[in-house]
NUTI-350076 format. One record per residue: residue in three letters; x, y, z of N, C-alpha, C in turn. Coordinates in steps of 0.2 Angstrom, whole numbers, plus 5000, padded with zeros to 4 digits. Layout:
REM residues N
PT    aa    n.X    n.Y    n.Z   ca.X   ca.Y   ca.Z    c.X    c.Y    c.Z
PT   ALA      X      Y      Z      X      Y      Z      X      Y      Z
...
***
This chain:
REM residues 223
PT    aa    n.X    n.Y    n.Z   ca.X   ca.Y   ca.Z    c.X    c.Y    c.Z
PT   UNK   5097   4942   4970   5093   4941   4966   5088   4941   4969
PT   UNK   5082   4948   4966   5077   4948   4970   5071   4943   4968
PT   UNK   5068   4941   4973   5060   4934   4972   5055   4938   4974
PT   UNK   5051   4936   4968   5044   4939   4968   5039   4935   4965
PT   UNK   5033   4934   4970   5028   4929   4968   5022   4935   4965
PT   UNK   5019   4933   4961   5013   4936   4958   5007   4932   4958
PT   UNK   5005   4934   4963   4997   4931   4965   4993   4933   4964
PT   UNK   4988   4928   4957   4983   4931   4955   4981   4925   4950
PT   UNK   4974   4925   4950   4972   4919   4946   4969   4921   4941
PT   UNK   4971   4927   4936   4971   4928   4929   4977   4925   4927
PT   UNK   4978   4920   4921   4985   4920   4918   4988   4923   4914
PT   UNK   4984   4926   4911   4986   4933   4906   4988   4939   4909
PT   UNK   4985   4940   4915   4987   4946   4920   4994   4941   4923
PT   UNK   4995   4939   4924   5001   4934   4928   5007   4937   4922
PT   UNK   5005   4932   4919   5012   4933   4912   5011   4943   4909
PT   UNK   5008   4944   4908   5010   4950   4907   5014   4956   4913
PT   UNK   5012   4954   4918   5017   4957   4923   5024   4954   4926
PT   UNK   5022   4947   4924   5029   4943   4925   5033   4945   4918
PT   UNK   5031   4944   4914   5037   4948   4906   5039   4954   4907
PT   UNK   5033   4959   4910   5036   4966   4911   5042   4966   4917
PT   UNK   5041   4963   4922   5046   4963   4928   5052   4960   4927
PT   UNK   5052   4954   4921   5060   4951   4920   5061   4956   4916
PT   UNK   5058   4959   4912   5061   4965   4906   5065   4969   4912
PT   UNK   5065   4972   4918   5066   4977   4922   5071   4974   4926
PT   UNK   5070   4967   4929   5074   4964   4935   5075   4957   4932
PT   UNK   5081   4957   4927   5082   4952   4924   5085   4945   4926
PT   UNK   5087   4946   4932   5090   4941   4937   5084   4939   4941
PT   UNK   5079   4942   4940   5074   4941   4948   5070   4934   4945
PT   UNK   5069   4929   4951   5066   4925   4952   5059   4926   4954
PT   UNK   5054   4924   4949   5047   4926   4948   5042   4920   4950
PT   UNK   5039   4918   4954   5035   4914   4955   5027   4915   4955
PT   UNK   5023   4912   4950   5016   4913   4951   5010   4908   4955
PT   UNK   5006   4913   4956   4999   4907   4962   4993   4912   4961
PT   UNK   4991   4905   4960   4981   4907   4959   4979   4907   4964
PT   UNK   4980   4907   4971   4975   4907   4979   4979   4908   4981
PT   UNK   4975   4911   4988   4979   4912   4993   4983   4906   4997
PT   UNK   4980   4900   4997   4985   4893   4997   4989   4892   4996
PT   UNK   4990   4893   4989   4995   4892   4984   5001   4896   4985
PT   UNK   4999   4904   4987   5005   4908   4991   5007   4905   4996
PT   UNK   5003   4904   5001   5006   4901   5008   5011   4896   5007
PT   UNK   5007   4890   5005   5012   4886   5002   5018   4886   5001
PT   UNK   5019   4891   4995   5025   4893   4993   5031   4896   4998
PT   UNK   5028   4901   4999   5033   4903   5005   5034   4901   5010
PT   UNK   5030   4895   5012   5033   4890   5016   5039   4886   5015
PT   UNK   5040   4885   5008   5045   4882   5006   5050   4887   5003
PT   UNK   5047   4892   5002   5054   4896   5000   5052   4904   5005
PT   UNK   5054   4905   5009   5054   4910   5015   5058   4916   5012
PT   UNK   5063   4916   5009   5067   4921   5005   5064   4926   5001
PT   UNK   5057   4925   5000   5052   4929   4996   5054   4937   4998
PT   UNK   5056   4941   4992   5056   4949   4993   5050   4952   4993
PT   UNK   5044   4949   4990   5040   4955   4989   5033   4950   4988
PT   UNK   5029   4950   4988   5022   4946   4984   5016   4953   4983
PT   UNK   5015   4952   4976   5011   4956   4973   5004   4951   4973
PT   UNK   4999   4955   4977   4993   4952   4979   4987   4953   4976
PT   UNK   4984   4949   4972   4978   4951   4971   4972   4950   4974
PT   UNK   4966   4957   4977   4962   4955   4981   4957   4951   4980
PT   UNK   4955   4948   4974   4949   4944   4972   4951   4937   4971
PT   UNK   4957   4935   4971   4957   4928   4971   4954   4922   4975
PT   UNK   4955   4917   4974   4951   4911   4978   4956   4912   4986
PT   UNK   4951   4912   4989   4955   4911   4996   4956   4918   5000
PT   UNK   4955   4922   4996   4957   4929   5000   4951   4933   5005
PT   UNK   4946   4930   5004   4940   4934   5008   4939   4941   5010
PT   UNK   4942   4946   5005   4941   4951   5003   4950   4953   5007
PT   UNK   4948   4958   5012   4956   4962   5013   4958   4955   5020
PT   UNK   4954   4949   5022   4957   4946   5025   4962   4942   5024
PT   UNK   4964   4941   5017   4967   4940   5013   4977   4941   5016
PT   UNK   4975   4948   5016   4981   4951   5018   4983   4951   5025
PT   UNK   4979   4950   5029   4981   4948   5037   4981   4940   5038
PT   UNK   4979   4938   5035   4982   4930   5036   4989   4931   5032
PT   UNK   4991   4932   5027   4998   4933   5024   5003   4936   5028
PT   UNK   5000   4942   5030   5006   4945   5035   5005   4942   5041
PT   UNK   5001   4940   5044   4999   4935   5052   5007   4931   5050
PT   UNK   5004   4927   5044   5007   4919   5045   5015   4922   5044
PT   UNK   5017   4927   5040   5024   4928   5037   5025   4935   5037
PT   UNK   5025   4937   5043   5025   4945   5045   5032   4949   5043
PT   UNK   5038   4944   5040   5043   4947   5036   5043   4948   5029
PT   UNK   5036   4945   5026   5035   4945   5018   5033   4951   5017
PT   UNK   5034   4955   5013   5030   4963   5012   5026   4962   5007
PT   UNK   5020   4964   5006   5015   4963   5003   5013   4969   4998
PT   UNK   5012   4969   4992   5009   4975   4988   5003   4973   4985
PT   UNK   4997   4975   4986   4991   4973   4983   4990   4975   4976
PT   UNK   4990   4971   4972   4989   4973   4963   4982   4972   4962
PT   UNK   4978   4977   4961   4972   4976   4962   4968   4981   4957
PT   UNK   4962   4977   4954   4959   4981   4948   4952   4987   4955
PT   UNK   4953   4986   4960   4948   4991   4965   4952   4996   4965
PT   UNK   4948   5001   4965   4949   5008   4965   4946   5015   4970
PT   UNK   4944   5010   4974   4940   5014   4981   4945   5014   4986
PT   UNK   4945   5022   4986   4950   5024   4991   4950   5021   5000
PT   UNK   4943   5020   5002   4943   5015   5007   4947   5010   5008
PT   UNK   4946   5005   5003   4949   5000   5000   4957   5000   5002
PT   UNK   4959   5006   4998   4967   5006   4997   4969   5008   5004
PT   UNK   4966   5013   5006   4968   5014   5014   4965   5007   5020
PT   UNK   4962   5004   5020   4960   4998   5022   4966   4994   5021
PT   UNK   4969   4992   5015   4973   4988   5014   4978   4990   5019
PT   UNK   4982   4996   5017   4988   4998   5021   4987   4997   5031
PT   UNK   4982   4999   5032   4980   4997   5038   4979   4989   5040
PT   UNK   4978   4985   5036   4980   4977   5034   4988   4974   5036
PT   UNK   4992   4979   5035   4997   4977   5034   5001   4978   5025
PT   UNK   4998   4979   5021   5002   4979   5015   5006   4986   5014
PT   UNK   5010   4984   5010   5017   4991   5011   5016   4993   5005
PT   UNK   5010   4993   5001   5010   4997   4993   5002   4995   4990
PT   UNK   5000   5000   4987   4995   4997   4983   4995   5000   4976
PT   UNK   4993   4995   4972   4995   4996   4964   4989   4994   4958
PT   UNK   4987   5000   4957   4980   4997   4953   4982   4994   4947
PT   UNK   4979   4991   4944   4979   4987   4938   4977   4992   4931
PT   UNK   4975   4997   4933   4972   5004   4928   4978   5005   4926
PT   UNK   4984   5006   4930   4991   5010   4929   4995   5005   4923
PT   UNK   4996   5011   4918   5001   5010   4913   5006   5004   4914
PT   UNK   5008   4999   4912   5013   4995   4913   5019   4998   4914
PT   UNK   5024   5004   4913   5028   5004   4916   5026   5009   4922
PT   UNK   5023   5010   4924   5021   5016   4929   5022   5009   4936
PT   UNK   5018   5003   4934   5017   4997   4939   5023   4995   4940
PT   UNK   5028   4995   4934   5036   4994   4934   5039   4998   4940
PT   UNK   5038   5004   4939   5042   5009   4941   5040   5009   4949
PT   UNK   5033   5007   4949   5030   5008   4957   5033   5000   4963
PT   UNK   5033   4996   4958   5038   4989   4960   5043   4991   4962
PT   UNK   5048   4994   4957   5055   4997   4960   5056   5000   4966
PT   UNK   5050   5005   4966   5051   5011   4971   5050   5008   4977
PT   UNK   5045   5001   4978   5044   4997   4983   5050   4993   4987
PT   UNK   5051   4989   4981   5059   4985   4983   5066   4992   4985
PT   UNK   5065   4996   4985   5070   5000   4986   5068   5004   4994
PT   UNK   5064   5001   4996   5059   5002   5002   5056   5009   5004
PT   UNK   5053   5010   4999   5050   5017   5000   5041   5012   4998
PT   UNK   5037   5016   5002   5031   5017   5001   5028   5017   4993
PT   UNK   5024   5015   4990   5018   5017   4987   5010   5017   4985
PT   UNK   5008   5022   4986   5001   5023   4983   4999   5026   4979
PT   UNK   4992   5023   4976   4989   5029   4971   4988   5036   4972
PT   UNK   4994   5039   4970   4990   5047   4971   4984   5051   4967
PT   UNK   4983   5048   4962   4976   5049   4961   4970   5046   4964
PT   UNK   4971   5042   4968   4964   5039   4973   4964   5041   4979
PT   UNK   4971   5042   4981   4972   5044   4987   4969   5052   4988
PT   UNK   4972   5057   4982   4970   5063   4985   4961   5063   4983
PT   UNK   4959   5061   4981   4953   5059   4979   4948   5061   4984
PT   UNK   4944   5067   4984   4940   5068   4989   4931   5066   4988
PT   UNK   4930   5063   4994   4922   5061   4995   4917   5067   4993
PT   UNK   4920   5074   4995   4915   5079   4995   4917   5083   4989
PT   UNK   4915   5089   4989   4917   5096   4983   4922   5099   4986
PT   UNK   4927   5098   4981   4932   5102   4980   4932   5109   4984
PT   UNK   4928   5111   4983   4928   5119   4984   4926   5118   4992
PT   UNK   4926   5114   4995   4924   5113   5003   4931   5109   5004
PT   UNK   4936   5108   5001   4944   5105   5004   4946   5108   5011
PT   UNK   4946   5102   5015   4950   5104   5020   4957   5107   5020
PT   UNK   4961   5113   5022   4966   5116   5022   4973   5108   5025
PT   UNK   4969   5104   5030   4976   5101   5033   4970   5094   5034
PT   UNK   4976   5089   5034   4974   5083   5035   4970   5080   5041
PT   UNK   4966   5078   5043   4962   5077   5050   4969   5075   5056
PT   UNK   4971   5078   5060   4973   5076   5066   4981   5079   5064
PT   UNK   4982   5081   5060   4988   5087   5060   4986   5094   5059
PT   UNK   4988   5097   5064   4987   5104   5065   4989   5109   5061
PT   UNK   4985   5113   5059   4989   5119   5053   4997   5122   5053
PT   UNK   4998   5123   5061   5004   5125   5064   5009   5121   5061
PT   UNK   5009   5114   5064   5014   5109   5061   5015   5107   5054
PT   UNK   5009   5111   5050   5010   5109   5042   5015   5117   5040
PT   UNK   5013   5121   5044   5016   5129   5041   5022   5128   5044
PT   UNK   5023   5122   5048   5031   5124   5050   5038   5120   5048
PT   UNK   5034   5117   5042   5037   5114   5037   5041   5121   5032
PT   UNK   5049   5121   5030   5049   5124   5025   5048   5123   5018
PT   UNK   5048   5129   5015   5045   5129   5010   5048   5122   5006
PT   UNK   5055   5122   5006   5059   5115   5002   5055   5109   5005
PT   UNK   5054   5107   5013   5052   5103   5015   5043   5100   5011
PT   UNK   5039   5107   5010   5033   5105   5008   5034   5104   5000
PT   UNK   5037   5107   4998   5039   5103   4990   5040   5097   4989
PT   UNK   5045   5094   4994   5047   5088   4996   5038   5085   4996
PT   UNK   5037   5086   5001   5030   5082   5004   5026   5083   4998
PT   UNK   5024   5087   4994   5020   5086   4990   5020   5081   4985
PT   UNK   5027   5080   4983   5028   5076   4977   5029   5068   4982
PT   UNK   5029   5067   4987   5029   5062   4990   5023   5059   4992
PT   UNK   5019   5066   4992   5010   5065   4991   5007   5061   4984
PT   UNK   5011   5062   4979   5011   5061   4971   5015   5054   4972
PT   UNK   5014   5050   4976   5021   5043   4976   5027   5043   4973
PT   UNK   5030   5050   4971   5036   5050   4969   5042   5048   4972
PT   UNK   5047   5043   4971   5053   5041   4975   5058   5046   4975
PT   UNK   5062   5047   4979   5067   5049   4982   5071   5054   4976
PT   UNK   5072   5048   4971   5074   5050   4965   5070   5054   4961
PT   UNK   5066   5052   4958   5061   5056   4957   5060   5065   4957
PT   UNK   5061   5065   4966   5059   5070   4969   5066   5075   4967
PT   UNK   5071   5071   4970   5078   5077   4967   5078   5078   4960
PT   UNK   5077   5073   4956   5074   5076   4949   5073   5081   4947
PT   UNK   5067   5081   4951   5063   5086   4948   5065   5094   4951
PT   UNK   5065   5092   4958   5068   5097   4962   5074   5101   4960
PT   UNK   5079   5096   4958   5086   5098   4957   5088   5099   4963
PT   UNK   5090   5093   4966   5093   5093   4972   5095   5084   4973
PT   UNK   5100   5084   4976   5103   5078   4977   5098   5073   4980
PT   UNK   5100   5067   4979   5093   5062   4983   5096   5061   4989
PT   UNK   5101   5063   4991   5103   5062   5000   5100   5068   5002
PT   UNK   5098   5075   4999   5096   5080   5001   5089   5079   5003
PT   UNK   5087   5075   4996   5078   5072   4998   5077   5070   5004
PT   UNK   5081   5065   5006   5082   5060   5011   5081   5063   5018
PT   UNK   5088   5068   5018   5086   5071   5023   5079   5076   5026
PT   UNK   5075   5078   5019   5071   5080   5020   5064   5078   5021
PT   UNK   5065   5071   5020   5060   5066   5020   5061   5065   5030
PT   UNK   5066   5066   5031   5068   5062   5039   5063   5069   5041
PT   UNK   5065   5075   5039   5063   5081   5046   5055   5081   5045
PT   UNK   5053   5080   5036   5046   5079   5037   5042   5075   5042
PT   UNK   5045   5068   5045   5043   5063   5047   5044   5063   5055
PT   UNK   5049   5067   5057   5050   5070   5061   5045   5075   5065
PT   UNK   5044   5081   5059   5038   5085   5062   5031   5083   5063
PT   UNK   5031   5079   5057   5023   5077   5059   5023   5071   5065
PT   UNK   5027   5068   5068   5028   5065   5071   5026   5056   5069
PT   UNK   5026   5055   5064   5024   5049   5060   5031   5046   5061
PT   UNK   5031   5039   5060   5037   5034   5061   5038   5032   5051
PT   UNK   5035   5031   5048   5036   5032   5042   5034   5032   5035
PT   UNK   5036   5034   5030   5034   5037   5024   5027   5035   5023
PT   UNK   5025   5029   5023   5017   5029   5020   5011   5033   5025
PT   UNK   5013   5033   5032   5010   5036   5037   5009   5044   5033
PT   UNK   5015   5046   5033   5016   5054   5030   5011   5053   5023
PT   UNK   5012   5050   5019   5010   5052   5013   5001   5050   5014
PT   UNK   4998   5046   5018   4991   5047   5020   4992   5053   5024
PT   UNK   4993   5057   5027   4992   5063   5031   4991   5068   5025
PT   UNK   4996   5068   5020   4996   5071   5015   4989   5073   5010
PT   UNK   4984   5067   5012   4979   5066   5006   4974   5072   5006
PT   UNK   4973   5075   5012   4970   5083   5011   4973   5088   5013
PT   UNK   4979   5089   5012   4982   5095   5012   4983   5098   5007
PT   UNK   4981   5106   5006   4981   5109   5002   4988   5114   5001
PT   UNK   4992   5108   4998   5000   5112   4997   5001   5119   4995
PT   UNK   4996   5120   4988   4996   5129   4985   4996   5132   4992
PT   UNK   4991   5131   4995   4988   5137   4999   4995   5137   5005
PT   UNK   4998   5133   5007   5003   5132   5011   5007   5134   5008
PT   UNK   5011   5132   5002   5017   5136   4995   5016   5145   4996
PT   UNK   5011   5145   4995   5009   5152   4993   5011   5157   4999
PT   UNK   5009   5154   5005   5009   5158   5012   5017   5158   5013
PT   UNK   5021   5153   5010   5028   5152   5013   5032   5156   5008
PT   UNK   5028   5158   5002   5032   5161   4996   5035   5167   4999
***
């Protein structure tokens, strides 16, 4: 049974997410809290929590510091930010502070539930439209992400580039397999190869690396 906390100080929003989540995960145990202190107290009594959906602006959060407090107190409990914030820096800082995903409240309800499902499946989720948002003119967009030499990106096979591009869009392995018409096990093998070549240890870091890559440029070159 999946055990989820919806930590948000807006009752109507909690109810909406609870109803949508319960429809998808019919046997889930879903708790509601309205502050960071309530969330910490609940986890103390129920350490088997599988996921915390955490609002950044509820009482006690002190901005992103609430993530640090929750993660340091209960390091084994995954935290996903579910927030109205859409600033790219806040999204990236949330990941740095220990969140395993970031879901924006402006997303359609079905996409929010799909993101939760993806995270429960052990995969990271970041809002692709925000992550790929550039602070400068798109005409000046860099062809590779900072810290990743172009030769490493060029070393990816065409299939790996296609998989990597869809990873950057926030797609799950199952979605990537469907779109590329390949088995999910094959997608997993490609993901492992991509992480190895990029010298990163998890999918989240790979997705962050992808934020400034011009995939069209590299796919055209490898065609």
